[in-house]
C-alpha positions in Angstrom: 1.4 -11.1 -16.7 -0.9 -13.9 -15.4 -3.6 -16.3 -16.3 -7.0 -17.3 -15.2 -7.0 -20.3 -12.7 -7.0 -23.5 -14.8 -6.1 -27.2 -14.2 -2.4 -28.1 -14.2 -0.6 -31.0 -15.0 0.2 -33.1 -12.1 2.6 -30.7 -10.1 6.2 -31.8 -9.5 5.5 -31.7 -5.9 2.4 -32.6 -3.8 0.4 -30.2 -1.8 2.3 -29.8 1.7 -0.6 -29.0 3.5 -2.7 -32.0 2.6 -0.6 -34.3 0.3 -3.0 -33.8 -2.7 -1.9 -33.4 -6.2 -4.9 -32.0 -8.0 -4.0 -28.1 -8.6 -4.8 -25.0 -10.5 -2.4 -22.8 -12.1 -2.8 -19.3 -10.5 0.2 -17.4 -12.2 3.4 -18.0 -14.1 6.3 -16.0 -12.8 9.5 -15.5 -14.7 12.8 -14.0 -13.5 16.2 -13.1 -15.2 18.6 -14.7 -13.0 22.6 -14.3 -12.3 24.7 -16.6 -14.3 25.3 -19.7 -12.1 22.3 -19.1 -10.1 21.3 -22.3 -8.5 17.2 -21.6 -8.6 14.8 -21.8 -11.5 14.3 -18.7 -13.7 10.6 -19.4 -14.0 7.9 -21.4 -12.1 3.9 -21.8 -11.6 2.1 -20.7 -8.9 -0.4 -23.3 -8.3 -3.7 -23.6 -5.7 -4.4 -27.0 -4.0 -8.0 -27.9 -5.4 -8.3 -29.8 -2.1 -7.6 -27.7 0.8 -6.8 -24.3 -0.9 -3.1 -24.0 -0.1 -1.0 -21.9 -2.6 2.4 -22.9 -3.5 5.2 -22.4 -6.1 6.1 -25.6 -8.1 9.6 -25.0 -9.5 11.7 -27.5 -11.6 14.0 -28.0 -8.8 15.0 -29.9 -5.7 15.6 -29.3 -2.2 19.3 -30.0 -2.7 19.1 -26.8 -4.8 17.6 -24.7 -2.2 20.2 -26.0 0.4 23.0 -25.0 -2.0 21.4 -21.7 -2.5 21.3 -20.9 1.1 24.8 -22.0 1.7 26.7 -20.6 -1.0 24.5 -17.7 -2.2 23.0 -16.5 1.3 22.5 -12.7 1.7 21.6 -13.5 5.3 25.2 -13.4 6.4 25.7 -9.8 5.7 23.5 -7.9 8.4 24.0 -4.7 6.4 21.7 -6.0 3.7 19.4 -8.4 5.0 17.3 -8.9 8.2 17.7 -11.4 11.0 20.7 -9.9 12.7 18.6 -7.3 14.7 21.1 -4.4 14.2 18.4 -2.0 12.6 15.9 -0.8 15.2 13.0 -2.3 13.4 14.6 -5.6 13.1 15.7 -5.7 16.6 11.9 -4.8 17.6 10.5 -7.8 15.5 12.9 -10.1 16.9 11.9 -8.9 20.4 8.4 -9.3 19.6 9.0 -12.8 18.6 11.1 -13.8 21.6 8.3 -12.5 23.8 5.9 -14.9 21.9 7.8 -17.9 22.3 8.4 -17.1 26.0 4.6 -16.6 26.5 4.4 -20.3 25.5 7.7 -21.5 27.1 7.8 -20.3 30.5 10.7 -22.7 31.5 13.9 -20.4 30.8 16.0 -23.4 30.9 14.2 -25.1 28.1 16.6 -26.0 25.3 15.8 -23.9 22.0 17.2 -24.5 18.6 16.8 -21.6 16.3 17.1 -23.1 12.8 17.8 -20.6 9.9 19.4 -18.4 12.8 21.2 -16.0 10.3 23.4 -13.9 12.1 21.9 -14.7 15.6 19.4 -11.7 16.1 16.6 -14.0 17.5 19.2 -15.8 19.7 20.2 -12.5 21.2 16.6 -11.6 21.9 15.8 -14.9 23.4 18.7 -14.3 25.6 17.4 -11.1 26.6 14.2 -12.9 27.7 16.0 -14.9 30.1 16.6 -18.2 28.1 19.9 -19.8 28.9 20.2 -22.9 26.8 20.1 -21.5 22.9 21.7 -23.0 19.8 21.9 -21.8 16.2 21.7 -23.8 13.1 22.0 -22.2 9.4 23.5 -23.5 6.0 25.7 -20.5 5.7 29.2 -21.0 7.5 29.4 -17.4 7.8 26.1 -17.0 9.5 27.3 -19.7 12.1 30.3 -18.1 12.5 28.6 -14.6 13.3 26.5 -16.6 16.0 29.6 -17.9 17.4 31.2 -14.2 17.8 27.9 -13.4 19.8 28.4 -16.2 22.2 26.1 -18.8 21.0 26.7 -22.5 20.1 26.0 -22.6 16.6 26.2 -25.3 13.7 26.4 -25.2 10.0 23.4 -27.2 8.3 20.0 -27.7 7.7 17.2 -29.3 9.5 17.8 -32.1 7.2 21.3 -32.1 7.5 22.1 -31.3 11.1 25.1 -32.6 12.8 24.5 -36.3 13.8 25.5 -35.5 17.4 23.0 -32.7 18.0 20.9 -33.2 21.0 17.1 -33.1 21.0 15.6 -29.8 21.8 12.4 -28.8 23.9 11.6 -26.2 21.2 12.5 -25.7 17.7 12.2 -22.2 16.2 11.4 -21.9 12.5 10.9 -18.0 11.9 10.6 -17.2 8.4 11.9 -20.7 7.3 9.0 -22.7 6.0 8.1 -20.4 3.2 11.8 -21.3 1.8 11.2 -25.1 1.9 11.0 -27.4 -1.0 10.5 -30.9 0.5 8.0 -30.1 3.5 7.3 -33.6 4.4 11.1 -34.5 4.9 11.5 -31.3 6.5 9.0 -32.3 9.4 10.4 -35.7 9.7 13.9 -34.0 10.3 12.4 -31.7 12.7 10.8 -34.6 14.8 14.2 -36.2 15.1 15.3 -33.1 16.9 12.7 -32.5 19.0 11.9 -34.2 22.4 8.6 -36.0 22.6 5.8 -33.5 23.4 8.2 -30.6 22.6 7.1 -27.4 20.9 7.5 -25.9 17.5 7.4 -22.2 16.8 6.4 -21.5 13.1 6.3 -17.9 11.6 5.9 -16.9 7.9 4.6 -14.2 5.9 0.7 -14.0 5.8 -0.4 -14.7 2.3 -4.0 -14.0 3.1 -2.9 -10.4 3.2 -0.4 -9.9 0.6 -2.7 -7.5 -1.3 -3.2 -5.2 1.7 0.5 -4.6 2.1 1.6 -4.6 -1.6 4.8 -2.5 -1.9 6.4 -4.0 -5.0 4.7 -6.0 -7.7 4.9 -9.9 -7.0 7.2 -9.2 -4.2 6.3 -12.7 -2.5 6.7 -14.5 -5.9 10.4 -14.5 -5.7 13.1 -17.3 -6.2 13.1 -18.1 -2.5 9.5 -17.9 -1.2 7.8 -21.0 -2.6 5.1 -21.7 0.0 2.3 -19.1 0.8 0.5 -19.5 4.3 -2.5 -18.4 5.8 -3.6 -19.2 9.3 -5.6 -22.0 8.1 -2.8 -23.4 5.8 -0.3 -23.1 8.6 -2.7 -25.0 11.0 -3.4 -27.8 8.2 0.4 -28.3 7.6 1.2 -28.6 11.1 -1.6 -30.8 12.1 -0.8 -33.1 9.1 2.9 -33.9 10.5 1.5 -34.5 13.9 1.6 -31.1 15.7 -1.5 -29.5 17.5 -2.1 -25.7 17.9 -1.4 -24.1 21.0 -1.9 -20.7 19.5 -2.0 -19.4 16.0 -2.3 -15.5 15.3 -1.7 -13.0 12.6 0.5 -10.0 13.2 1.9 -7.0 11.3 5.9 -6.6 11.4 7.5 -3.0 10.9 10.5 -3.5 8.7 11.5 0.5 8.3 9.9 3.6 8.7 7.4 3.2 6.0 6.9 -0.4 5.4 4.8 -2.8 7.1 4.7 -6.7 6.5 2.0 -9.2 7.4 3.1 -12.3 9.2 1.2 -15.4 10.6 2.9 -17.3 13.4 1.8 -20.0 15.9 3.3 -22.4 18.6 2.4 -26.0 18.2 3.1 -29.0 20.3 4.0 -32.4 19.1 1.2 -35.0 19.4 3.4 -38.0 18.2 1.0 -39.2 15.4 0.2 -37.6 12.2 -3.4 -36.5 11.5 -5.8 -38.4 9.1 -6.4 -36.9 5.7 -10.1 -36.2 6.9 -8.8 -33.8 9.4 -7.9 -31.3 6.6 -10.1 -28.3 6.7 -10.2 -26.3 3.4 -9.4 -22.7 3.1 -11.9 -21.1 0.9 -10.5 -17.6 0.9 -6.7 -17.8 0.1 -7.0 -18.9 -3.5 -9.4 -15.7 -4.1 -7.0 -13.5 -2.0 -3.8 -14.7 -4.0 -5.9 -14.0 -7.2 -6.4 -10.4 -6.0 -2.8 -9.9 -5.4 -1.9 -11.3 -8.7 -4.0 -8.7 -10.4 -2.9 -5.8 -8.3 0.6 -6.8 -9.0 0.2 -7.3 -12.8 -1.4 -3.7 -13.0 1.5 -2.2 -11.3 4.1 -4.1 -13.5 2.3 -3.0 -16.5 2.4 0.7 -15.4 6.2 0.3 -14.7 6.7 -1.2 -18.0 4.9 1.7 -19.5 6.5 4.5 -17.6 10.2 2.9 -18.2 9.5 2.4 -21.9 8.5 5.7 -22.3 11.8 7.0 -20.7 14.3 4.9 -22.9 15.1 7.0 -25.8 16.8 5.1 -28.7 19.2 2.5 -27.8 20.9 4.2 -25.1 22.2 1.5 -22.5 21.2 2.0 -19.0 22.6 1.0 -15.6 20.4 -0.9 -13.0 20.7 0.2 -9.3 19.7 -3.1 -7.7 20.2 -6.7 -8.5 17.8 -8.5 -6.1 14.4 -10.2 -6.4 12.6 -7.3 -8.1 15.3 -6.5 -10.4 15.3 -10.3 -11.6 11.7 -9.6 -12.4 11.9 -6.2 -13.9 14.6 -7.5 -16.3 12.1 -9.8 -18.0 9.9 -6.7 -18.7 9.6 -5.9 -22.4 11.1 -2.5 -22.0 14.3 -3.9 -20.3 14.4 -7.0 -22.4 15.0 -4.9 -25.3 17.4 -2.5 -23.8 21.1 -3.0 -23.3 22.3 -3.2 -19.7 25.7 -1.6 -19.1 25.9 -2.7 -15.5 23.9 -3.4 -12.1 25.0 -1.7 -9.1 24.1 -3.7 -5.7 25.5 -3.6 -2.1 25.2 -7.3 -1.6 28.6 -8.5 -1.7 27.4 -12.1 -2.7 26.1 -10.9 -5.8 29.3 -8.7 -6.9 31.3 -10.2 -9.9 28.2 -12.2 -11.0 26.8 -11.5 -14.5 23.0 -10.7 -14.7 21.1 -10.0 -18.3 24.7 -10.1 -19.6 25.7 -7.3 -17.3 28.4 -7.4 -14.2 27.0 -6.7 -10.8 29.2 -3.8 -9.5 29.7 -2.1 -6.1 28.1 1.3 -6.3 31.4 2.9 -6.1 32.6 1.1 -9.3 30.0 3.4 -11.2 32.4 6.4 -11.1 33.0 7.8 -14.6 29.7 6.2 -16.0 27.2 8.4 -18.0 24.3 6.2 -18.6 20.9 6.8 -17.2 20.4 4.8 -13.8 17.2 2.7 -13.3 16.4 2.5 -9.5 15.0 -1.0 -9.1 12.9 -0.4 -6.2 9.6 1.6 -5.2 10.4 1.8 -1.4 13.7 3.5 -1.4 14.0 5.4 -4.5 14.6 8.8 -2.7 17.2 7.3 -0.5 19.2 5.7 -3.2 18.9 8.8 -5.4 20.4 10.8 -2.7 23.0 8.3 -2.6 23.6 8.3 -6.2 24.5 12.0 -5.9 26.6 11.5 -2.4 28.7 9.5 -4.7 29.3 12.3 -7.1 27.7 10.6 -10.0 25.9 12.8 -12.6 24.1 10.5 -14.4 20.4 11.0 -15.0 18.2 8.9 -12.8 15.1 7.0 -13.8 12.3 5.7 -11.4 10.0 2.8 -11.8 6.9 5.0 -11.4 6.3 8.6 -11.7 8.3 10.5 -9.0 9.9 13.7 -8.1 13.1 12.3 -9.0 12.5 11.2 -12.6 15.1 12.2 -14.9 16.9 13.9 -12.1 20.2 15.5 -13.2 22.6 17.6 -10.7 22.2 21.4 -10.7 
């Protein structure tokens, strides 16, 4: 599943944290992606030999990612994504982020742009904090429309394609955005065009230094969307490289559901107006080692899944896969599923419905009525809940989990 660190050919993109182009390959990640999917089906994860930053090196461009978030976005449906603040855990997470911004930005009349605003959950939390001049920006027209419905000014676009008449802002919020950006130098140049001199930048990303401590699914952070992996030091390095000084940079833990916690790093930065010299980069000696540990843990978990599923597939009987998201895209590349016929996939994400994955259609769960094939539940976190949903739908199919659980081979009584 992975290889030892070895020198890589010159990467397709240089290190975002320091600009160097000398890397080591940490891991090669494969996916089985839906037909027409705009993002690559494989990439190398590399570590910068100069500063220690870890990032994916996909055969893609920033335009590919912009198109993906415009036309394939899951974030415009609050029922299947975070960012809308509709679940109590998402609302609490966004309230904490808003309070962190308020701590660094006491002027409640400050103009704030939430770039990558999804359906406006953070904008609502900032409004609850007393901020009065709030604007959203998102590549998905449906997200922008949802923000309008919540009473906010919102525009369709990315930082790099923001409307020409958009004003400058006192603060730009990039919460769980930077890990998705392919061309970070161009991204920061665009940020500076939209920020008043001396303005503030709020950055929050997953904390790559703690991936292994919060492992809930194998290679969960090596997905088609997350292509930059930040630690505290890496976040400081990339901000400093593009002319931002650190006001505060901290780690935190997000609770995303009753049983799931997620590590994050966040910081408030101020525009200095000048980029830092290359000599200012401070190496992160720990991040490559921590990523290596995460890879080892994930590979071992994936191998257990492959063995467990393979032992349950008798003969050449087709199966149905419940879930067509990031974990399913990795599972479908496992030997046990590569040689098994997939009858269909079920997913609640309306963006995926009607697409084909591994030669099989992605259907709404209700469309499985009348099927008899075993259902593989492609999640480790919510297997029991999905098994219960399957039975509530009246489906009598055998249910197979990824790892040994009480629901394995469940049949109705």
